Residue frames relative to the residue before (quaternion, step in Angstrom):
aa qw qx qy qz dx dy dz
X 1.0000 0.0000 0.0000 0.0000 0.00 0.00 0.00
X 0.7798 0.2785 -0.1686 0.5347 3.62 0.73 -0.89
X 0.4548 -0.7043 0.4226 0.3443 3.58 1.38 -0.17
X 0.4945 0.6429 -0.4426 0.3825 3.59 1.10 0.61
X 0.3998 -0.7033 0.5361 0.2411 3.55 -0.88 0.98
X 0.6973 -0.4576 0.3318 0.4408 3.57 -1.26 0.00
X 0.6450 0.5257 -0.3163 0.4555 3.56 1.09 -0.80
X 0.6469 0.5136 -0.2993 0.4776 3.54 1.01 -0.92
X 0.6656 0.5057 -0.3264 0.4413 3.61 0.92 -0.78
X 0.6370 0.5367 -0.3115 0.4573 3.49 1.14 -0.77
X 0.6431 0.5208 -0.3109 0.4674 3.56 1.10 -0.73
X 0.6328 0.5526 -0.3047 0.4487 3.51 1.12 -0.73
X 0.7785 0.3744 -0.1652 0.4759 3.47 0.88 -1.12
X 0.5559 0.5923 -0.4424 0.3800 3.67 1.20 -0.30
X 0.5053 -0.6592 0.4552 0.3209 3.57 -1.04 0.71
X 0.4923 -0.6574 0.4890 0.2938 3.56 -1.06 0.78
X 0.6524 -0.4724 0.3971 0.4400 3.58 -1.34 0.09
X 0.6475 0.5272 -0.3485 0.4258 3.62 0.90 -0.78
X 0.6657 0.5112 -0.2793 0.4663 3.50 1.04 -0.88
X 0.6781 0.4998 -0.2982 0.4488 3.52 0.98 -0.76
X 0.5930 0.5598 -0.3314 0.4745 3.47 1.28 -0.68
X 0.6453 0.5615 -0.3145 0.4116 3.59 0.97 -0.83
X 0.7607 0.3509 -0.1617 0.5216 3.54 1.14 -0.86
X 0.3974 0.6885 -0.4990 0.3450 3.56 1.20 0.43
X 0.5124 -0.6398 0.4472 0.3579 3.63 -0.97 0.64
X 0.5026 -0.6798 0.4637 0.2650 3.56 -0.93 0.87
X 0.2796 -0.7731 0.5475 0.1558 3.50 -0.86 1.00
X 0.4990 -0.6658 0.4546 0.3179 3.58 -0.79 0.79
X 0.4867 -0.6675 0.4764 0.3010 3.53 -0.93 0.87
X 0.6222 -0.5322 0.4085 0.4034 3.49 -1.39 0.30
X 0.6188 0.5431 -0.3434 0.4519 3.60 0.99 -0.77
X 0.6543 0.4939 -0.3199 0.4750 3.55 0.83 -0.89
X 0.6648 0.4852 -0.3270 0.4643 3.63 0.77 -0.82
X 0.6553 0.5660 -0.3054 0.3962 3.46 0.98 -0.79
X 0.7988 0.2985 -0.1275 0.5065 3.46 0.91 -1.06
X 0.7994 0.2716 -0.1305 0.5198 3.66 0.97 -0.76
X 0.6310 0.5541 -0.3587 0.4076 3.62 1.11 -0.28
X 0.7091 -0.4235 0.3100 0.4709 3.55 -1.21 -0.37
X 0.3741 -0.7444 0.5122 0.2087 3.41 -0.95 0.87
X 0.5568 -0.5914 0.4482 0.3732 3.60 -1.17 0.56
X 0.5759 -0.6200 0.3988 0.3534 3.57 -1.14 0.65
X 0.5445 -0.6227 0.4589 0.3242 3.53 -1.12 0.51
X 0.4463 -0.6717 0.5146 0.2913 3.54 -1.02 0.80
X 0.6910 -0.4852 0.3393 0.4148 3.50 -1.37 0.17
X 0.5991 0.5824 -0.3182 0.4478 3.49 1.21 -0.72
X 0.6945 0.4653 -0.2625 0.4820 3.48 0.92 -1.00
X 0.6502 0.5184 -0.3319 0.4453 3.58 0.98 -0.68
X 0.6119 0.5460 -0.3039 0.4849 3.49 1.23 -0.66
X 0.6547 0.4970 -0.2991 0.4847 3.49 1.03 -0.86
X 0.6537 0.4890 -0.3300 0.4740 3.67 0.91 -0.67
X 0.6988 0.4472 -0.2976 0.4724 3.66 1.06 -0.50
X 0.7581 0.3787 -0.2170 0.4846 3.63 1.08 -0.46
X 0.6262 0.5625 -0.3698 0.3933 3.65 1.02 -0.59
X 0.4851 -0.7142 0.3973 0.3111 3.63 -0.66 0.93
X 0.7002 0.4426 -0.2562 0.4982 3.61 1.21 -0.41
X 0.6846 0.4961 -0.2674 0.4623 3.52 0.93 -1.06
X 0.6503 0.5505 -0.3545 0.3852 3.57 0.85 -0.64
X 0.6226 0.5167 -0.3091 0.4998 3.64 1.32 -0.33
X 0.5096 0.6350 -0.4325 0.3873 3.66 1.17 -0.17
X 0.4907 -0.6461 0.4943 0.3122 3.70 -0.91 0.75
X 0.6155 -0.5610 0.4031 0.3795 3.59 -1.14 0.63
X 0.7253 0.4662 -0.2931 0.4132 3.62 0.77 -0.82
X 0.6579 0.4640 -0.2896 0.5177 3.57 1.40 -0.04
X 0.4644 0.7202 -0.4200 0.2988 3.58 1.27 -0.20
X 0.6280 0.5590 -0.3304 0.4290 3.54 1.05 -0.79
X 0.6965 0.4469 -0.2904 0.4805 3.59 1.18 -0.55
X 0.7283 0.4144 -0.2335 0.4932 3.61 1.19 -0.54
X 0.3865 0.7322 -0.4914 0.2702 3.59 1.27 0.20
X 0.5949 0.5989 -0.3491 0.4069 3.61 1.17 -0.60
X 0.4894 0.6697 -0.4156 0.3731 3.56 1.25 -0.28
X 0.6584 0.5416 -0.3006 0.4276 3.52 1.16 -0.73
X 0.7411 0.4080 -0.2267 0.4826 3.59 0.99 -0.77
X 0.8160 0.0610 -0.0117 0.5747 3.51 0.97 -0.72
X 0.1019 -0.8618 0.4956 0.0356 3.58 0.50 1.28
X 0.7007 0.4922 -0.3347 0.3934 3.54 0.73 -0.96
X 0.6895 0.4538 -0.3220 0.4637 3.67 0.79 -0.87
X 0.7125 0.4691 -0.3006 0.4266 3.62 0.82 -0.73
X 0.5732 0.5428 -0.3601 0.4972 3.58 1.23 -0.61
X 0.6650 0.5035 -0.3137 0.4537 3.52 0.83 -0.94
X 0.6557 0.4995 -0.3169 0.4692 3.63 0.90 -0.83
X 0.6563 0.5266 -0.3147 0.4393 3.53 0.96 -0.85
X 0.6450 0.5410 -0.2909 0.4547 3.57 1.01 -0.92
X 0.6850 0.4821 -0.2783 0.4699 3.51 0.95 -0.99
X 0.6694 0.4718 -0.3153 0.4795 3.62 0.88 -0.85
X 0.6322 0.5326 -0.3514 0.4395 3.66 0.96 -0.77
X 0.6790 0.4787 -0.2914 0.4742 3.63 1.00 -0.79
X 0.6528 0.4915 -0.3260 0.4754 3.56 1.05 -0.68
X 0.6361 0.5292 -0.3195 0.4617 3.58 1.09 -0.65
X 0.6736 0.4541 -0.3102 0.4938 3.60 1.28 -0.20
X 0.6899 0.5027 -0.2838 0.4368 3.51 1.01 -1.01
X 0.6740 0.5391 -0.2948 0.4101 3.59 0.85 -1.02
X 0.6922 0.4556 -0.2736 0.4883 3.58 0.89 -1.02
X 0.6157 0.5426 -0.3686 0.4366 3.68 1.02 -0.77
X 0.6882 0.4621 -0.3016 0.4711 3.63 0.76 -0.95
X 0.6607 0.5293 -0.3050 0.4363 3.62 0.87 -0.93
X 0.6875 0.4471 -0.2972 0.4889 3.64 0.83 -0.93
X 0.6274 0.5189 -0.3551 0.4593 3.63 0.94 -0.79
X 0.6587 0.5144 -0.3306 0.4384 3.59 0.87 -0.85
X 0.6746 0.4964 -0.2950 0.4599 3.58 0.89 -0.92
X 0.6769 0.4725 -0.3169 0.4670 3.57 0.85 -0.84
X 0.6964 0.4875 -0.2981 0.4341 3.66 0.92 -0.77
X 0.7658 0.3993 -0.1948 0.4649 3.63 0.94 -0.98
X 0.7663 0.3566 -0.1959 0.4972 3.58 1.07 -0.58
X 0.3892 -0.7721 0.4423 0.2382 3.58 1.36 0.23
X 0.1644 0.7880 -0.5581 0.2014 3.47 0.85 1.05
X 0.5163 -0.6393 0.4587 0.3381 3.59 -0.98 0.78
X 0.3754 -0.7181 0.5395 0.2286 3.54 -0.95 0.90
X 0.4349 -0.7102 0.4850 0.2667 3.57 -0.76 1.00
X 0.3333 -0.7714 0.5239 0.1394 3.59 -0.99 0.92
X 0.6682 0.5589 -0.3168 0.3751 3.54 1.19 -0.11
X 0.3833 0.7039 -0.4803 0.3563 3.53 1.40 0.47
X 0.6083 -0.5872 0.4044 0.3488 3.55 -1.12 0.62
X 0.5279 -0.6605 0.4190 0.3310 3.58 -0.84 0.93
X 0.6153 0.5677 -0.3630 0.4090 3.71 0.93 -0.82
X 0.6548 0.5361 -0.3085 0.4345 3.50 1.06 -0.85
X 0.6729 0.4912 -0.2942 0.4684 3.50 1.06 -0.90
X 0.6382 0.5061 -0.3374 0.4720 3.59 0.98 -0.71
X 0.6716 0.4735 -0.3137 0.4758 3.63 0.83 -0.82
X 0.6443 0.5269 -0.3170 0.4546 3.57 0.98 -0.79
X 0.6398 0.5505 -0.3005 0.4441 3.50 1.07 -0.84
X 0.6562 0.5126 -0.2875 0.4733 3.51 1.06 -0.87
X 0.6646 0.5043 -0.2862 0.4712 3.56 0.94 -0.95
X 0.6778 0.4967 -0.2810 0.4636 3.62 0.84 -0.92
X 0.6716 0.5148 -0.2818 0.4522 3.47 0.99 -0.96
X 0.6905 0.4604 -0.2734 0.4863 3.61 1.02 -0.79
X 0.6790 0.4892 -0.2929 0.4624 3.56 1.04 -0.60
X 0.6976 0.4321 -0.2614 0.5082 3.63 1.29 -0.33
X 0.2801 0.7898 -0.5010 0.2163 3.58 1.13 0.52
X 0.7252 0.3955 -0.2322 0.5135 3.52 1.03 -0.83
X 0.5032 0.6354 -0.4620 0.3601 3.71 1.19 0.00
X 0.4292 -0.7005 0.5159 0.2429 3.55 -1.15 0.80
X 0.1050 -0.8058 0.5827 -0.0062 3.52 -0.48 1.26
X 0.3197 0.7969 -0.4787 0.1831 3.66 1.15 0.21
X 0.7132 0.4142 -0.2627 0.5007 3.56 1.12 -0.64
X 0.5988 0.5501 -0.3569 0.4599 3.65 1.22 0.06
X 0.3683 -0.6768 0.5873 0.2480 3.44 -1.25 0.63
X 0.6762 -0.4640 0.3401 0.4602 3.61 -1.13 0.25
X 0.6873 0.4728 -0.3143 0.4531 3.61 0.84 -0.71
X 0.6396 0.5024 -0.3301 0.4790 3.59 1.07 -0.73
X 0.6317 0.5295 -0.3188 0.4680 3.60 1.00 -0.80
X 0.6675 0.4973 -0.2957 0.4687 3.64 0.89 -0.86
X 0.6142 0.5383 -0.3039 0.4905 3.58 1.13 -0.84
X 0.6995 0.5043 -0.2837 0.4194 3.51 0.76 -1.01
X 0.6483 0.5060 -0.2880 0.4906 3.49 1.12 -0.85
X 0.6644 0.4934 -0.3120 0.4667 3.54 0.90 -0.88
X 0.5985 0.5450 -0.3524 0.4697 3.65 1.06 -0.57
X 0.6588 0.4806 -0.3024 0.4935 3.56 1.04 -0.74
X 0.6433 0.5140 -0.3403 0.4541 3.57 0.96 -0.64
X 0.6290 0.5096 -0.3328 0.4837 3.53 1.00 -0.75
X 0.6265 0.5296 -0.3147 0.4774 3.59 0.96 -0.87
X 0.6728 0.4815 -0.3151 0.4649 3.58 0.87 -0.74
X 0.6409 0.5131 -0.3244 0.4698 3.60 0.98 -0.76
X 0.6400 0.5197 -0.3351 0.4561 3.62 0.99 -0.74
X 0.6511 0.5052 -0.3092 0.4745 3.56 1.00 -0.98
X 0.6406 0.5283 -0.3261 0.4520 3.64 1.00 -0.76
X 0.6308 0.5273 -0.3137 0.4751 3.61 1.07 -0.73
X 0.6840 0.4570 -0.2897 0.4892 3.65 1.20 -0.46
X 0.2520 0.8047 -0.5051 0.1837 3.59 1.16 0.45
X 0.6834 0.4499 -0.3528 0.4540 3.67 0.66 -0.77
X 0.6249 0.5477 -0.3306 0.4475 3.60 0.93 -0.67
X 0.6711 0.5007 -0.2877 0.4649 3.51 1.01 -0.90
X 0.6140 0.5388 -0.3348 0.4698 3.55 1.12 -0.71
X 0.6692 0.4637 -0.3079 0.4922 3.66 0.91 -0.89
X 0.6161 0.5334 -0.3589 0.4551 3.64 0.92 -0.68
X 0.7052 0.4718 -0.2718 0.4542 3.56 0.79 -0.99
X 0.6570 0.4722 -0.3230 0.4910 3.62 0.98 -0.66
X 0.6665 0.5293 -0.3334 0.4055 3.56 0.87 -0.78
X 0.7676 0.3501 -0.1699 0.5092 3.57 0.94 -0.94
X 0.4012 0.7398 -0.4588 0.2848 3.67 1.32 -0.01
X 0.7029 0.4590 -0.3406 0.4234 3.67 0.65 -0.79
X 0.6651 0.5024 -0.3009 0.4633 3.57 1.00 -0.86
X 0.6594 0.5030 -0.3082 0.4660 3.59 0.98 -0.75
X 0.6429 0.5164 -0.3114 0.4721 3.54 1.05 -0.80
X 0.6840 0.5137 -0.2764 0.4381 3.59 0.98 -0.96
X 0.8222 0.2949 -0.1364 0.4673 3.66 0.81 -0.89
X 0.7193 0.3674 -0.2306 0.5427 3.60 1.36 -0.10
X 0.7802 0.3886 -0.2219 0.4370 3.54 0.40 -1.25
X 0.7114 0.4675 -0.2920 0.4361 3.60 0.77 -1.00
X 0.6664 0.4442 -0.3480 0.4872 3.70 0.87 -0.69
X 0.6127 0.5445 -0.3663 0.4404 3.66 1.00 -0.51
X 0.6722 0.4740 -0.2872 0.4910 3.61 1.02 -0.75
X 0.6102 0.5510 -0.3515 0.4478 3.59 1.08 -0.63
X 0.5898 0.5615 -0.3807 0.4381 3.59 1.00 -0.49
X 0.6874 0.4562 -0.2842 0.4886 3.61 0.90 -0.84
X 0.6372 0.5176 -0.3510 0.4504 3.53 0.98 -0.79
X 0.6201 0.5236 -0.3571 0.4624 3.68 1.01 -0.82
X 0.6666 0.5046 -0.3132 0.4506 3.61 0.88 -0.79
X 0.6765 0.5151 -0.2697 0.4520 3.50 0.96 -0.93
X 0.7554 0.3819 -0.1905 0.4972 3.57 0.92 -0.89
X 0.3776 0.7157 -0.5072 0.2967 3.55 1.26 0.24
X 0.4950 -0.6816 0.4622 0.2772 3.58 -0.89 0.91
X 0.2554 -0.7640 0.5704 0.1603 3.55 -0.86 0.95
X 0.4719 -0.6941 0.4418 0.3169 3.65 -0.62 0.82
X 0.4525 -0.6896 0.4859 0.2891 3.61 -0.81 0.94
X 0.5247 -0.6410 0.4901 0.2715 3.46 -1.21 0.76
X 0.2982 -0.7589 0.5414 0.2051 3.59 -0.64 1.02
X 0.5493 -0.6293 0.4321 0.3400 3.58 -1.06 0.62
X 0.2602 -0.7835 0.5523 0.1155 3.56 -0.56 1.14
X 0.7245 -0.4016 0.3548 0.4336 3.39 -1.50 -0.21
X 0.7847 0.2548 -0.2155 0.5223 3.53 -0.93 0.93
X 0.4413 0.7066 -0.4614 0.3051 3.59 1.15 0.38
X 0.6671 -0.5162 0.2972 0.4474 3.64 -1.04 0.44
X 0.6644 0.5054 -0.3516 0.4237 3.65 0.87 -0.73
X 0.6567 0.4905 -0.3416 0.4599 3.57 0.94 -0.66
X 0.5914 0.5659 -0.3448 0.4594 3.62 1.12 -0.77
X 0.6706 0.4937 -0.3092 0.4593 3.60 0.84 -0.88
X 0.6563 0.5056 -0.3277 0.4542 3.60 0.98 -0.78
X 0.6315 0.5098 -0.3256 0.4850 3.59 1.01 -0.79
X 0.6351 0.5025 -0.3517 0.4696 3.73 0.87 -0.69
X 0.6644 0.5129 -0.3218 0.4381 3.59 0.89 -0.85
X 0.6592 0.5097 -0.3005 0.4640 3.60 1.13 -0.76
X 0.7045 0.4803 -0.2622 0.4519 3.55 0.97 -0.83
X 0.5047 0.6455 -0.4406 0.3667 3.62 1.18 -0.10
X 0.4249 -0.7276 0.4452 0.3030 3.65 -0.74 0.85
X 0.4366 -0.6953 0.5023 0.2713 3.55 -0.94 0.71
X 0.3809 -0.7441 0.5229 0.1666 3.50 -0.96 0.97
């Protein structure tokens, strides 16, 4: 009818390379596999370290793939973990405190009393140098209480903060801590020019003595 042979009809109906690429299954990226995919199995040395190390043996099994770098580079990764852990406390504390204070959100009353008391002491002692001249006694007490509640909320997020710090610890150590330490190592190991023997040095004095000796 259309004058097409079997081979021509197959060529017309066969999917092109562009079409076949569109319907190919997506391959997970290297970055996704690295951070969200399955982790490689731990070696015997790493398993032994997790069983004997006083700190690593307390790490849950599902987090060991992220903390395995503690074994090879403990200084850089411990530094990265400490920095991230502190940032995960300071940033939420300031953010929650700001939201509660400026947007008049209701303060939850189901938080533990010990956390509120401890937070009140810490916030009160840390705000000793703060200028409360424009605050009334009621506003000052409310401001400190808002900080105490923010502190208690951040304390309740401790497991999430640990997971966050462990998850981003390798990346933070690789791109921030290690390059920062390399700068100081480069300055420390920079070669110092050797001092050249000047006038009156011991080598020149020995040569002069040799020349002044009488010839036999």
